[in-house]
PADOBA-191838 format. One record per residue (C-alpha): x, y, z. Coordinates in steps of 0.001 Angstrom, whole numbers, plus 524288, in hexadecimal, padded with zeros to 5 digits. Layout:
PADOBA-191838
XYZ/...
***
This chain:
PADOBA-191838
435E2E305BBA72C/4446FE2C31BAC64/4424AE2FADBBB0F/43A8DE21ABBBA75/446DEE1B5CBB97B/4507FE22CCBC4AB/4511CE2B03BD04C/44BB6E38D3BD103/45323E3E79BC58C/45BCEE4C77BC9F3/4569AE594DBC716/45A35E5F40BB864/4697CE6669BBD03/46B37E754BBBB5B/474D3E7174BB3A8/46E29E6B7EBA816/46C24E75C6B9E4A/45F1BE7CB2B9DDE/45820E75F7B94B0/45952E67CBB996F/450A9E5F1DBA241/45875E5233BA7E0/44F88E48F7BA8D3/4533FE3EF5BB27E/45D77E3456BB244/45C31E289EBAC13/45B1EE265BB9BA7/450F5E2F72B9C22/4586EE3A66BA63A/46220E3D75B9A6B/457EFE4475B94CD/45790E5254B9225/44BFEE5BB6B8FA7/44F61E63FCB8530/44763E7283B85AE/4497FE7CC9B7CC9/44F76E875DB839D/4584FE9393B7F9B/46615E94AFB81DE/468C4E979BB8DE7/47485EA020B95B9/47A3EE9406B9ADA/47BE2E8F5AB8E36/48099E9A7BB87B2/48B6CE9A4FB91E9/48E92E8CB2B8F67/49885E8C7BB84B0/4933FE7F35B7E00/486E2E83EAB7DE7/48CC8E9197B756C/49075E889AB6C8E/484A4E82CCB6880/47911E8A7DB6176/46B5FE8990B65FA/464AAE813CB5BE0/458C7E8522B5790/44E7BE79FAB55D2/44535E76DEB60EF/4455AE68DAB65B8/443ACE60E5B7283/44A4DE5315B74B1/44E53E4B7FB7EE5/45DB3E4A1FB7FCB/46372E40AEB862C/4716DE4377B8D90/47ACFE3C49B9710/47A07E4090BA45D/485E6E4A72BA7E6/48B89E4BD8BB41B/48D33E5994BB962/49AF0E5CF0BB764/4A49EE6478BC212/4A380E6FC8BBDD4/494C3E703BBBC37/4960CE70AABCCB3/49AFDE7FEABCD0E/48FB4E8333BC496/4876DE8CEEBCCD9/47A04E88E3BCC61/46D66E91F2BCC4C/467B3E953ABD9E5/45A94E8D26BD5E3/45ED1E82D9BD0AF/45241E7B08BD192/44BD2E85CBBC9B9/45683E86B0BBEAC/455E7E7731BBD14/446F7E7CE3BBAA2/44AD0E8563BB003/45495E7CFBBA965/44945E7400BA944/441D7E7C24BA1E9/43FCDE8260B947E/4479FE8FE8B8FB8/43FB6E9444B841E/43EE0E9EC7B7B7D/430F1EA385B7B41/43065E9E54B6CC5/431E3E91DEB7298/4286FE9393B7C09/41D81E9677B7204/422A5E8A64B6A7D/42537E7FBDB7529/41AC2E7D1CB7FCC/42108E7A16B8C80/41984E6BBDB8B00/42517E6876B81CC/4302AE67A2B8D0B/42B69E5A5BB902E/42EBAE4D0DB8913/4231CE4570B871B/4272BE3946B916C/42A03E43E3B9B5E/41AA4E4988B97F0/41770E3BC6B9AAE/41EB0E3AF9BA725/41773E4714BAD1F/40B59E4124BA7A9/40C01E34F4BB0B6/40E6BE3CFEBBCBD/401E7E4261BB8CE/3FBC2E3677BB6FD/401F1E31ACBC371/3FC21E3DBCBCC3F/3EE73E3B0ABC609/3ED07E2CFFBC957/3F026E3210BD741/3FC46E2A0FBD966/402BAE3567BE1CE/40134E32CEBF230/40AC3E3748BFBA3/414FEE2E8BBF671/41305E323DBE875/41411E4122BE487/4135CE4323BD4F5/41A3DE4EA2BCF6E/41198E5AEDBCDE6/411CFE680BBCC89/40AD1E723DBD75C/4076EE7F4EBD294/404E7E854FBDF44/401C7E94FFBE034/3F9D7E9F57BEA10/3EDD8EA4C6BE38C/3EF97EADAABD8BA/3FDEBEA928BD5AE/3F975EA58ABC8A2/3F899E9762BCA17/3ED1AE96A9BC30B/3F2D7E9EFFBB6B6/3FFE4E95F5BB77C/3F8C4E8A20BB571/3F0E0E8C8CBAB82/3FDE3E8F27BA425/402FFE83A9BA7B8/3F638E7BDABA3C6/3F083E829CB99E7/3E156E8441BA053/3DA0BE8E4FBA782/3D7A5E8D2DBB4F4/3CDF3E920FBBE53/3D016E9F26BC700/3C565EA10EBCBE9/3BB1FE9BCDBD5C8/3C831E98A6BDE39/3C5BCE8AF2BDB6E/3D4BBE88E8BD689/3D98BE8C9BBE320/3D363E815FBEA7B/3D66FE7410BE1B0/3E350E6FA9BDD10/3E4DEE6DBCBCD78/3ECF9E63D9BC5D7/3F064E66EFBB8A6/3F69AE5B6ABB0EA/3FC10E6061BA2CB/3FE61E5684B9973/400D8E55FEB8BB6/3F6FEE4EE8B8237/3F5DCE445EB7895/3F7F7E471DB6BAC/3EC9CE4C52B6549/3E5D5E50D1B739C/3E00FE5CB2B7589/3DFCDE6362B8269/3D97CE5AF3B8D84/3D5EFE5F8CB9CA9/3D268E5677BA4DD/3CE73E5906BB297/3CE73E519EBBE13/3CB5EE52BFBCD73/3D641E4E44BD4E1/3D210E49E6BE114/3DBA3E45E5BED52/3D47BE4A17BF849/3C92AE47D1BFD36/3C084E5456C04F9/3BD15E4F1FC128E/3B0DCE58CEC15F9/3B069E552CC251A/3BC61E5B44C269A/3B96DE6A16C2C37/3C575E7414C29C3/3C85AE81C6C29E6/3D754E8084C2BE7/3E10FE7873C24A0/3EFADE7599C2B28/3F9D3E7956C22A5/4034EE7198C29AA/3FBB6E65BAC2746/3F8FEE6935C1939/3EC9DE63E7C1A52/3E2BBE64C3C1023/3D813E65A7C1823/3CAFAE5C91C152A/3D132E57B5C0929/3D817E49ACC0BA3/3DFF0E43A5C01E5/3DA6CE37A4BFB3F/3DC8FE2E9FBEE13/3DDD2E36C7BE34A/3D045E37C9BDB22/3D211E3D19BCB89/3C438E40A3BC6F3/3C253E45D3BB978/3BA04E51D4BBA62/3B9B0E5738BAA4A/3C3ACE568FB9E65/3C58FE628DB9531/3C8CEE6426B8846/3C7F7E71BDB8725/3D019E7CDDB8F72/3C5FAE85B3B9139/3BF4AE7D2FB9983/3C8EDE79FFBA593/3C760E85F5BAB62/3BA11E8053BAF01/3BCABE741FBB14F/3C7E8E77B3BBA9D/3BE55E7FE0BC18B/3B44FE7629BC43F/3BCE9E6A63BC4AA/3C11FE72F2BD267/3B48DE7390BD732/3B2DEE6741BD581/3BD41E62B4BDE3D/3BAF6E6D14BE80D/3ACDDE66D5BE951/3B228E5804BEEA2/3A2EDE53E0BF334/39DEEE55C8BE527/39FCCE4CA8BDAA2/3A8BEE5437BCF70/3A187E5104BC510/396C0E5BEABC748/3A1CEE65F3BC556/3A59DE6142BB740/3A510E6BA5BAD1E/39B34E6900BA493/393DFE624BBB007/3925BE6BB5BBC1A/3874CE74AEBB699/381BEE70FBBC50D/38ED0E72A3BCC2F/391D0E7DFEBD2A3/3A0EAE836BBD6FE/3A1FDE8404BE330/3A9C9E7D15BEDE9/3A7BFE7135BF759/3B69BE72F2BFC8F/3BF51E7FF3BFA03/3CB80E78B6BF98A/3D0B0E6BAFBF27D/3DBBEE641CBF05A/3D7D1E5C9ABE6C9/3DB9DE5FB6BD7D9/3D51BE621CBCD08/3DE5AE5BD5BC1A0/3E1C3E60F6BB545/3E519E55CFBAA6F/3E7EDE5F76B9ED8/3EDCFE590FB9127/3F1B3E6048B84DC/3F934E6120B78B7/40825E66BAB7BC5/403D3E6743B8CB3/40EEBE6448B9644/40FF5E590EB9DF3/40D2FE6170BAA3A/40400E5EA3BB835/40238E694CBC1B4/3FA51E6C2FBCD3C/3F3C6E79A3BCFB0/3F2EEE7AC7BDDDB/3E969E846EBE507/3EF33E9306BE72D/3F3F1E9535BF47B/3EC0AE9F5ABFC61/3EECAEA6BDC075B/3E142EAB09C09E6/3D2CBEA433C083E/3C794EAAF0C028B/3BE38EA6DAC0FF6/3C2A1EA556C1EA2/3BE3FE962FC1CEB/3C8B9E93F1C125F/3D3F9E967AC198D/3D690E8967C1B27/3D6CFE88E0C0B10/3E59FE8F0FC0CAB/3ECCBE85D4C1361/3E710E7BDCC0B7E/3EB78E8076BFE83/3F848E8278C061C/3F7C9E73FFC08A6/3F45CE6E99BFBFB/3FFCBE767CBF633/40892E7186C003A/40312E62FFBFE1D/405E8E63BFBF022/4139AE6C0DBEF18/41896E642EBF938/41A76E58C9BF116/42654E556BBECC0/4250BE5312BDEA5/41E08E5F3CBDE72/420F3E6C5EBD504/41AA8E77ECBDB36/41929E836DBD255/41707E8F69BD995/40F22E9A9DBD2E0/4140CEA767BD807/40D5BEB466BD1E4/416F8EBF5ABCEFB/40ECCEC80FBD356/41008EC3BEBE14E/41AB6EC367BEA08/41FFDEB535BEBB2/422CCEB53CBF8BE/412CCEB61CBFBC7/40EAEEA7D9BF4D0/408D7E9E60BFD4C/40ABBE949EBF3D3/418F1E97A5BF291/41A48E9808C02FA/41422E89BBC010C/41DD8E846EBF7AE/42899E88E5C01B7/421A9E8252C0C53/422AFE75ADC06AA/42FA7E6D34C07AF/43513E6B56BFA6B/42BC0E74B0BF2A2/433A0E8065BEE92/43CD8E74DDBE85A/4331BE70D7BDFA8/42B9FE7CFABDC01/42B42E85D1BCE91/4277CE939FBD168/41EABE9A85BC71A/41D3FEA77FBC748/40F3AEAE42BC0EA/409DEEBADBBBD47/41572EBF73BB93D/40F3DEC8A4BB129/406ACECF65BBD04/41397ED584BC092/41199EE266BC26C/41A71EED15BBA5C/425FBEF0D1BBEA9/4251CEE704BC9D3/43375EE11DBCC4B/43644ED20FBC779/44114ED0FABD0CD/43982EC844BD928/4354EEBE94BCD85/44346EBF48BC80F/448EDEBAADBD50C/43F88EAF33BD790/44229EA9D8BC915/4512CEAC45BCCF0/44D7FEA3C6BD81E/4541BEAC44BE169/44627EAEBFBE93D/439F9EA46DBEACA/44469E97BBBE2C5/43D1BE8E8CBE119/441F6E80CDBDC20/43DF0E81B0BCE3D/43EC8E8E54BCCA8/43367E9A50BC5C5/42C5BE9BB3BB9C4/424B2EA7A2BB5A0/4161CEA5E1BAFB6/40D66EB034BA93F/3FE19EAC6DBA655/3F443EB184BA422/3E8F8EB400BACCE/3DEB5EB555BA30B/3D6FEEA71ABA2CE/3D314EAB68B9559/3E1DCEABB8B8F5A/3E5B7E9E06B89C6/3F2A3E9632B8B78/3F9D0E9955B7FFD/3F61FEA8F2B82AB/3F9FBEA817B8EBE/40869EA2F6B8BA8/40917EAB69B80BA/407B8EB72AB896A/41055EB067B948F/41B65EAFF7B8AC9/418F8EBD9EB8643/419C5EC217B9493/42632EBDC8B9821/42B7EEC026B8C4E/42940ECF89B8FFC/43031ED853B9B6E/4332FED573BA639/43494EC709BA3A4/43F58ECA89B969C/4459DED166BA080/4488FED628BAE1D/450B0EC903BB07A/4455FEC063BAF08/44922EBD9FBA225/45206EB2D2BA6F4/446B5EAAA2BAB85/44055EAA42B9DB8/43F5FE9B09B9EE4/43689E9E45BABDF/42D5AEA582BA5AF/42067EA048B9F28/41639E942FBA2F5/41AFCE8B36B9784/42918E8DC7B9D8F/424DCE881BBABC7/41B2BE7CE8BA4E6/4286CE7886BA087/4301FE794FBAC93/42311E721FBB1DE/42488E6821BA9C1/433EAE6625BAD4C/42FF1E67ABBBAB2/4274DE5D7FBBA67/42E45E5449BB2D7/43AC3E5584BBBA5/4313CE527CBC70F/42C14E45D4BC153/437CEE40E1BBD0E/43E7AE440DBCA7C/434BCE3D53BD42F/42ECDE325EBC95E/4387AE2853BD0AC/4325EE2AD6BDBC0/42505E2C01BD899/42569E1F07BD1D5/42BFEE1854BDCC0/4207BE1F2DBE777/41788E18B9BDCAD/41DD3E0C3CBDE90/41CEFE0BFEBEB55/40E80E0F57BECAD/40CEDE0428BE46F/41500DFB43BEC85/40BE5DFFEABF978/3FD91DFE7DBF184/40345DF081BED2E/406DCDED95BFAE9/3FAF0DF154BFFDF/3F186DE9A6BF4AD/3F779DDD6FBF9F6/3F17CDDEDEC05B6/3E424DE0BDC003F/3DB0CDD762BFA83/3D6F0DD532BED4B/3C83DDD63CBEC16/3C2D3DC8B2BEDC7/3C1DDDC0E2BE28E/3BC92DB39EBDCB4/3C908DAC11BE07C/3C733DB1A4BEE38/3C805DA53DBF43B/3D486D9F43BEADD/3DA7BDACCCBF28F/3D6B7DA983C0052/3DBA6D9C4EBFC4A/3E952DA045BF964/3EAA7DAA0BC0471/3E805D9F56C0E9C/3F19ED94FAC06CA/3FB0EDA0D7C06E5/3F82CDA279C172E/3F9CBD9525C19C4/4059AD935DC12BF/40C20DA00AC1B5C/407CBD994CC25B4/40EC3D8D7EC2599/41C2AD93ABC21C8/41A4BD9B2CC2DE1/41681D8F99C3611/4214ED85D8C30B5/42A69D9336C2FD7/4390ED8DA2C2B7A/43BA1D9C49C241E/43F81DA86EC2A7E/431C3DAD72C245D/429EFDA5D0C2B54/42F9BDA9D9C39B9/4225DDA2A1C40F5/429DDD96DAC46AB/43833D9DF5C4ABC/42FB4DA79DC5314/4272BD9D7DC58F6/43479D96FBC5C3A/4381BDA1C1C6371/42BF6DA311C6A54/42E4FD93A7C6D7A/43ABAD95E6C72D2/43466DA0B7C7B0B/42CA8D97B0C80DB/4359AD8D43C839B/43CD2D9809C89E0/43368D9DC8C92AA/42EA0D8F64C982E/4401FD8F06C9A92/4410AD9CA9CA118/4332FD98DBCAA81/439A2D8BEACB0CE/436CDD8A97CBCCB/442CFD8F8DCC671/44550D8DB2CD652/44B58D96FDCDFA1/4587AD9099CE192/45BA3D957ACF0D0/4519CD9231CF93E/450E1D9B98D077D/453ABD8F68D0D1C/46079D8E11D0731/46255D9AACD0CF0/45DECD9625D1AF6/4661BD8A3FD1946/474B7D92B2D17FA/46DF2D9D01D223E/467BCDAA9CD1EA6/46D65DB2C6D1476/46AFBDBD22D0A02/463C6DB99FCFE32/46E5EDB5BACF3B0/46EC2DBD23CE7F9/4675BDC940CEEFB/45ABFDC0D4CEF21/459B8DC040CE0BE/4532DDB414CD85F/4602FDB155CD4A9/45EA1DA341CDA7B/45206DA11ACD7EF/453F5D9F0ACC8A4/45965D9129CC674/45F26D9612CB82D/46624DA22FCBD6F/46BB4D9FBECCAB0/4759BDA762CCDE2/482D7DA3B1CCAF5/48F65DA6CACD1AB/499ACDB162CCB18/4A33ADA4BECC5B9/4B121DA82CCC31D/4B88DDA23ACB6B9/4BA6AD958ACB8B1/4BD0DD89E0CAEAD/4B23DD80CACB4F7/4A5BFD810DCBC05/4A96BD78E2CC8A1/49D04D76B9CCC5A/496B0D7303CBF60/48A5DD7A28CC07F/4831BD75ACCB517/47EDED7FCCCAB36/46D47D8189CAD34/465DBD7D44CA17F/45F61D8AE0CA144/46BA6D90EEC9C67/46B20D8BABC8EB7/46608D937BC82F5/457F7D90AEC8629/45A89D9AC9C90A4/456D1DA71BC8870/4549FDB177C8F2D/44B17DB712C8550/43E65DB4B6C7D4F/43C4FDB549C6FF2/42CCDDBAE1C7295/427A6DC45EC79E4/41E65DBC35C8351/42752DB214C86FB/43169DBD1CC8EA2/426E1DBD92C9BC4/42CC8DAFB2C9DB7/43AEADB507CA32C/4392BDAC1ECB0B4/434A3DA0C5CB61D/42517DA1E7CBD65/429CFD9736CC699/43596D96C9CD0F1/43779D8D56CDA9D/43C42D8C2DCE78E/4443ED813BCEE4D/43996D81C8CF8D9/42CEED80D8CEFC3/43381D7529CE7A3/4358FD6D73CF66B/426C2D71CDCF883/422A2D6CB5CEB9C/4280FD5FA8CEDE8/42265D5F0DCFB5E/416B8D6187CF89F/41636D5594CECD8/41D23D4D3FCF788/415CCD405DCF866/41941D34A7D01AD/42659D2ECFD0071/43441D321FD0334/4355AD4070D06E3/43DF9D4A2ED022B/43CB6D4455CF363/4385CD4CAACE7CF/429AAD49E8CE4A3/42797D49B4CD655/41BF0D4EF7CD76D/42243D5ACCCDC1C/429B1D5B4ACD062/41D86D5BE9CC7A6/418FAD66E1CCF06/4243DD6E3BCCBC2/4258DD6C08CBE4C/4152FD705BCBE1E/4195ED7CB4CC40B/4260BD805FCBC44/41D77D7E1ECAE79/41159D858FCB3E4/4138ED90DCCADCD/4157BD8BC2CA08F/407FCD913CC9AFE/40D20D9E2DC9ABB/41939D9D7BC8FBA/4108AD92B0C8A0E/40545D9D6FC8734/40FC3DA667C82FB/4170AD9CCEC793E/408FED9A57C721C/40435DA7F9C7342/40FABDAB9FC6AFB/40E8CD9EF3C636E/4013DDA303C5CF2/4046BDB011C5C48/4108CDAD27C53C1/407D8DA551C4BD4/3FB99DAF55C4B3C/404B9DB95AC45C9/40A0CDB094C3CC2/3FC9ADAD04C376B/3F658DBB82C35DD/401DEDC10CC30A0/401EBDB5DCC25BE/3F4CEDBA79C2532/3F924DC80DC2271/4024FDC45DC1892/3F807DBA67C10C5/3ED8EDC10DC11F7/3F37FDCEE6C10AC/3E848DD225C0728/3DBFFDD03BC0F67/3DF4CDD508C1CD8/3D168DDDA9C195A/3CAC3DD343C1704/3C0F3DC8DCC1EAC/3CA9FDBD21C1A93/3D61FDC435C2180/3CECADC77EC2DDF/3C964DBA02C2DB0/3D661DB30EC2B89/3DB7ADB966C377C/3CFE6DB596C4099/3D1A9DA9E2C3BF7/3DF79DA766C3E9D/3DEC6DAE90C4B81/3D398DA4EFC4DE8/3DAF7D993AC4A5A/3E652D9C1AC531C/3DD08D9E95C5D37/3D7F4D9097C5CAD/3E5E9D8ACCC5C38/3EB48D92B1C67E0/3E102D8E40C70CF/3E414D80A6C6CDF/3F13CD80B6C6CC8/3F1C6D86B1C79A0/3E7B1D7DA1C804B/3F1A6D72E3C7B1B/3FE09D78C3C7FB2/3F66FD7BEEC8D67/3F45CD6C96C8C75/403D3D6C08C8ADC/4067FD73D2C96DA/3FD1ED6D58C9E4D/403E8D5FF0C9C68/41119D647CCA011/40AEFD6CC0CACF1/4018DD62B9CB048/40B76D5615CB0B6/41AC6D591DCAE17/41F2ED4EC2CA9AD/429FFD48EFCA102/43027D39E7C9C35/43D58D41B2C9ADD/442C7D3E20CA6A9/45208D3E04CA10B/44FB6D4951C9C3B/44A0DD4F2ECA9B5/45447D48EDCB11D/45EF6D4FA7CAB30/45830D5C4ECAABF/45513D5B6ACB7A3/463E0D584FCBB1F/468DFD6532CB4CE/45E90D6C68CBC43/461E3D68F3CC948/47018D69CACC5C6/46DD1D788BCC251/46510D7ABFCCDEB/46EEAD740ACD879/478A3D7A31CD366/4742ED8727CD42C/46E19D84F2CDF3E/47AC2D8068CE698/48070D8CBBCE2C2/47874D95AFCE94F/4773FD8D8ECF59B/4861ED8E85CF6CB/4856BD9DDBCF562/47CB8D9DA1CFF3B/4849AD945ED088E/4905DD9F0DD0642/487AEDAAB5D0A6E/48582DA2FDD1698/493A9DA225D18C8/4965EDAE20D15D8/4A028DABD1D0CDB/4A45ADB1DBCFF2E/49751DB980CFD7A/491E5DBD08CF089/49B3CDC448CE6F3/4A7F8DBD9DCEC22/4AF53DB723CE326/4B355DAD53CEC61/4A54CDA9A3CEC85/4A3B8DA0C5CE09E/4AF18D98E7CE3FD/4AB40D96B8CF1D7/49D4BD918ECEBFD/4A486D8742CE4B1/4AA69D818DCEDBC/49D02D7FD3CF6E2/496FDD72CECF615/48A9DD6BFDCF71F/49049D695AD0763/493BDD768AD089D/4862CD7C8ED05AD/47F49D7205D0A7C/47280D68CFD03DA/469E4D6E83CFB82/45D1AD6EAFD02ED/45555D6FD3CF62F/45BCCD6485CEE90/44EACD5D82CEB56/44808D69DACE807/45303D6CEDCDF8E/45077D6087CD828/441DAD630ECD88D/44559D6EC2CD0AB/44F4BD698CCC614/44553D5ECECC2DB/439A1D68EBCC289/44364D71CBCBABD/4474FD6551CB1B7/43A38D6254CAC76/436E9D7090CAAB3/440A1D718DC9F38/43D33D64D4C9BD3/42CF6D683AC99E2/42E7DD75B9C9556/43727D7081C8A09/42AFED6650C870B/422CED6F81C89E9/428DDD7B6EC7FA9/427F7D6FA7C751F/41AC3D6BABC76E1/41497D794DC754F/41D6CD7C65C6974/418AED70E5C64FA/409C5D7411C6593/40D29D8025C6009/411B3D79EEC53C6/40733D7075C52A8/3FA33D784BC5950/3FED9D855AC51AE/4083BD85DFC4719/402AED794BC40B9/3F5F6D7D42C41C7/3F65DD8C54C3B37/400A0D8536C30BE/3F672D7889C2C34/3E93FD7D26C3181/3E701D8C66C326D/3E2C5D8DB4C23B5/3D980D8591C24D6/3D25AD8A0EC2F57/3D30FD96EFC2933/3CCDED911AC1BCD/3C1F2D8C38C252F/3BFB2D98ADC2BFA/3BFB7D9FDFC20EF/3B49FD9689C18D0/3BD19D9878C0D12/3B84CD896BC06E8/3AB0ED8C95C0AC9/3A09CD8B89C0077/3A064D9977C0088/3AEF3D9D4EC0106/3AEB1DA4D1BF613/3A695DADA2BFCC3/3AE3DDAC50C081D/3BB1ADAF35C0393/3B50FDBBD3BFC6D/3AE1ADC026C0954/3BCAADBE99C1187/3C546DC467C065B/3BC81DCFF5C0321/3C347DDC66C071B/3BD01DE69BC1064/3BA2EDF3F6C0A47/3C650DFB9BC0EB7/3CE50DF2F9C0A2A/3C715DF25CBFD97/3C931E00C5BFC17/3D71AE0030BFEC8/3D902DF652BF4A1/3D26CDFDECBEA48/3DA37E093ABEF68/3E735E031ABEDF6/3E142DFE70BE12C/3E01AE0B0ABDCC8/3ECBEE10BABDFEE/3F4E1E0478BDB6D/3EDB3E0819BCF25/3F35CE14B3BCDAB/40016E1104BD160/400FEE064FBC6DC/3FDEAE1156BBD0A/40747E192DBC25D/41012E0EE7BC08B/40CF7E0C74BB23B/40C69E1B46BAF45/41AA0E1C52BB51A/41E79E0FDBBAEC5/41A4DE12DCBA25F/41F9AE21C0BA26B/42D94E1AF0BA5BD/42B4CE1212B996C/428EBE1D89B91EC/4354DE245BB96ED/43EF5E1A54B9497/438BFE19E9B8794/43AA2E26FFB8374/448F3E2684B8933/44B11E1BA4B7CFF/44681E2591B736C/44DEBE3242B78C4/45749E37B8B703C/45B6CE457BB6B8C/45301E45C0B6199/44461E44DDB69CC/43ABDE4F21B6A8B/432E3E4FD1B7631/42944E5AB3B72B5/41BCCE5492B723F/41912E5E37B65B4/41936E58DFB5953/427E5E5CF8B52BF/4217EE6816B48A8/41CF9E6E7FB548C/42ACAE6F7EB5A6C/43181E7DEAB58F5/43E7DE80A2B52E2/444DCE82EDB5F98/45077E790BB6252/45A08E76DCB7044/466B0E700BB6D7D/46B23E653EB7582/47887E6933B74CC/47438E7853B7757/46EA7E741FB8424/47A65E6B71B8A4D/
***
């Protein structure tokens, strides 16, 4: 079983002599299987072979040799047209008829090889196959009356039913294996059900394109023992009743068991079933060989209402032979033209099937006397209807009373007579006979197993991983220590919450994401600070009526983006215009979180006239034309009035972040309990807890906002004075620039776009353009702007501190206590409560049991394959030039020998 340790081994090279078969790379791969063989033409023509006479003693041994590279001269050697067919020919035994009588084909496989084939049989029987795992198999297909039943009988040495049509209405799986020493012939019959019959489906037409099996739907494989036989004569009747049981899916199969079926009739509930009658036959000297006998392909139905059966059978045949690891055994009767075979047509339509097909020509004794064998010679040569593994010819006695041994003797005698010893057919002597076909199939099956075994092991391991992953999401049944399990899970949940709330690692990004949200909150308040329209209609009237600057755009309205004149390169700024505070890193154009993107500009825009009116409305007795502190307070209140909107977005985003974190950790920690009442209760408690916190938190945040809105206040007067001075300098500079432009426009000098306009603007002084009519209002706007910046920074800090104390700290310290209280897991009936919470729902329980059943199969498959691997490795240590591989005692061996050197 060297293929377990390596990639798929290459097929045997046609250049290797016909008696050798490479068993793959690695230590075991350097073995050659030596078959008894006659000296062939190639050996006679090789000088080295001519010098070595053929020994007269017949032994079998495994021979080790180093792998040889192909010489450059060998590249020029002509290759046969049908390479794969010749490869098979090179791996089959070319025996004399005397050797055929004395050496049964079962002796062509070593003991460890037989064990490997047996393991594949076992894997199939435990139901390991699915859409991803495809085990090697041999499928016998053919038209009705193509000699398929006789072929099955010849290979399995049993008699199958030949009447009542039941043979064509369900597949049959036959597994041959060598029995243990001293054990007699035994046949175990099983009913293997992989499909469920849905009687509610009404149909009279089946689509060939969809490969539908009509009312049959795939299910988990179930193998039901039907009967065990120890007498070959009972097999035919047992198969007939097993098929009837398969065709009656709604009736207990025990009613049809031979010996207990006196009240049963042979009627059918269905006329076709894809379910299988399986025969496990063991006997001394049997080859380890498995094959499926598929229903014969039919072209016409017996009844009009059974026409759908034609397509149904074809779809079933396609489903089997489409599997890449399937060796197709195509039966073609020599009494019919090969072009008329429906089974051959289906095989050719299935992609890749032709290269995996071995043809079996049946009924050679039915060829009319005098009829030309030219067509069959051409087929055997590979020039017509070529197949990947070539063709064999078998002859079986149609009389069911003839015993197997007699049928094989008759077959040998038949192929020893004309025209098989002449007329161009003699050169294909090694292709004639059931025993040679058995040997070829055994070798092909072994090669197929070795070639695909690494892939099968990989697929089995992947399936095991998938099952284990899903089982981790399913709970174990509640036990006596359920309270301990729940407490342990809650503590684990608490640790996860603490880690995420505390942060400090890329594994716990909660704090990093929340800082981005807080930055967006701060940025939203900055981008929505109040603005003022720098130019007033009164300014235009003062300088005479002129068109709106910039075509009437709002560029003179934005404090932070007032139009700047085009500047020439100069070493310094002669007007010493200060850089506005907004032109810093805080003036980030984008947001980290989507909900804040709606805050792009201020909802409030003052005009100089509005500010003057606010001041006048607040005026109290005293000196006129003075700024009233009440007016400043009113403007400050108007500036912060919109803070509720970004505040709500900030808190909602924060709670959404925390909720998602908590639910994600809940999913991870309690992954096994998703479908239990415990998980639903935990989710409900967490969501309700966050709702309660949110309500309390929003109330606290609203109180902070009311404080800021109802009474603007700060004790940081020095900082406020500095901020006011900076804002006033910026606003004055921007307004003076715009007023100077109006002045030039009034004089008709240097229109916009003129390069000299900038220099002229720098020359203009306050005396030239006149006093500012809104100087007092400008001071009020600067004060409001400065207070807004200070108040917004203070508000952001206060709200963010509230998040830490009102949300993060409470989730970290209080949530688990709330959960324990709500779950009532420490009450007097704590155990009953825990059992109630952790009991899985029926569907979840069914799925878990199904996965456990699948996992048991996978585990058994892995153990078998590992066992076979170890046995193979152990066998490698024992292999030498004297190892015998026949299963019979040495004294039963024949006296025919094959020299190793004679084959090299």
